[in-house]
C-alpha positions in Angstrom: 121.2 87.3 101.9 121.2 86.7 98.2 119.7 89.4 95.9 117.1 88.0 93.6 115.2 89.5 90.7 112.1 91.5 91.6 109.6 89.3 89.7 111.0 86.1 91.1 111.0 87.5 94.6 107.4 88.7 94.3 106.3 85.3 93.0 107.8 83.7 96.1 106.4 86.3 98.4 102.9 85.9 97.0 103.1 82.2 97.5 104.2 82.6 101.1 102.1 85.6 102.1 98.8 85.7 100.2 97.6 89.0 101.7 99.1 91.2 98.9 98.5 91.0 95.2 101.6 90.9 93.0 100.5 94.2 91.4 100.7 95.8 94.9 104.4 95.0 95.0 105.0 96.4 91.5 103.1 99.5 92.5 105.3 99.9 95.6 108.4 99.6 93.5 107.1 102.2 91.0 106.2 104.4 94.0 109.7 104.2 95.2 111.1 105.1 91.8 108.7 108.0 91.5 109.7 109.2 95.0 113.4 109.1 94.0 112.7 111.0 90.8 110.7 113.7 92.7 113.5 113.9 95.2 116.1 114.5 92.6 114.1 117.3 91.1 113.6 119.0 94.4 117.0 118.5 96.1 120.4 117.8 94.6 122.3 116.4 97.6 119.8 113.8 98.9 121.3 110.5 99.8 120.2 107.2 98.2 118.0 106.1 101.2 114.3 106.7 101.2 112.8 106.5 104.7 109.3 105.4 105.7 107.7 108.8 105.8 109.1 109.8 102.4 108.2 106.5 100.8 104.6 106.6 102.2 104.2 110.2 100.9 105.5 109.0 97.5 103.1 106.0 97.6 100.2 108.3 98.4 101.0 110.8 95.6 101.7 108.0 93.1 98.3 106.3 93.9 96.5 109.6 93.5 98.2 110.3 90.2 97.7 106.8 88.8 94.2 105.9 90.1 92.6 109.2 91.1 89.3 108.6 92.9 89.6 104.9 92.4 92.9 104.7 94.5 91.3 103.3 97.6 89.3 100.7 95.7 92.4 99.5 93.7 94.6 99.4 96.8 91.9 97.5 98.8 91.6 95.0 95.9 95.4 94.4 96.2 95.1 93.9 100.0 96.7 97.2 100.9 94.3 98.8 103.4 96.6 100.9 105.6 100.1 102.3 105.8 101.1 99.3 107.9 100.4 97.1 104.9 102.9 99.2 102.9 105.5 98.6 105.6 104.8 94.9 105.6 105.3 94.7 101.9 108.5 96.8 102.2 109.9 94.4 104.8 108.8 91.4 102.8 111.0 92.8 99.9 113.8 93.6 102.4 113.8 90.0 103.6 113.7 88.8 100.0 116.9 90.8 99.3 115.2 93.2 96.8 115.0 96.3 99.0 117.6 97.5 101.4 117.2 99.1 104.8 119.2 101.0 107.5 119.2 100.2 111.2 116.7 103.0 111.7 114.1 101.4 109.4 111.4 99.4 111.1 108.0 98.1 110.2 106.6 100.3 113.1 107.7 103.4 111.3 105.0 102.7 108.7 102.2 102.1 111.2 99.3 104.6 111.4 101.2 107.1 109.3 98.0 108.3 107.6 94.4 107.3 107.2 93.8 105.8 103.8 90.2 107.1 103.6 91.4 110.7 104.3 94.3 110.3 101.9 92.5 108.7 99.0 88.8 109.7 99.3 88.8 113.2 100.8 90.8 114.9 98.0 87.9 114.0 95.6 85.0 115.1 97.8 83.3 118.3 96.7 84.0 121.3 98.9 81.0 122.7 100.8 82.0 126.2 99.9 79.3 127.8 97.8 76.9 124.9 97.9 74.5 126.5 100.4 74.9 130.0 99.1 72.0 131.3 97.1 72.3 134.1 94.7 69.9 137.0 95.1 67.3 137.2 92.3 68.2 139.5 89.5 65.8 142.5 89.2 
């Protein structure tokens, strides 16, 4: 399989599979790069391969960092509604020759990894601690 440039591959993919916005692919690439940087900071002897679980965690963290409470809205606009969508985009890029994979990598390893609403909405919900507590009147 011939390796192509990222932007050219994305243009082709978006024409073939209209489910995902081009920005979603760029964000996925940026998430991978951020994951690799985070990995280098935390462990020195990590190999070059990033598996599904690590990439999904990096994707989640990057979305929260970049978009905060708007993460779910932005991802939904781009057509990315679940971890399985991230896997489909990864394997679209693998098939285009942009990303690599090992024999252990499968689209199934991305399915149902986490709930998007829990991952991108719950961190911004106010905690219930202290909301129902009333202070005694001062005398």
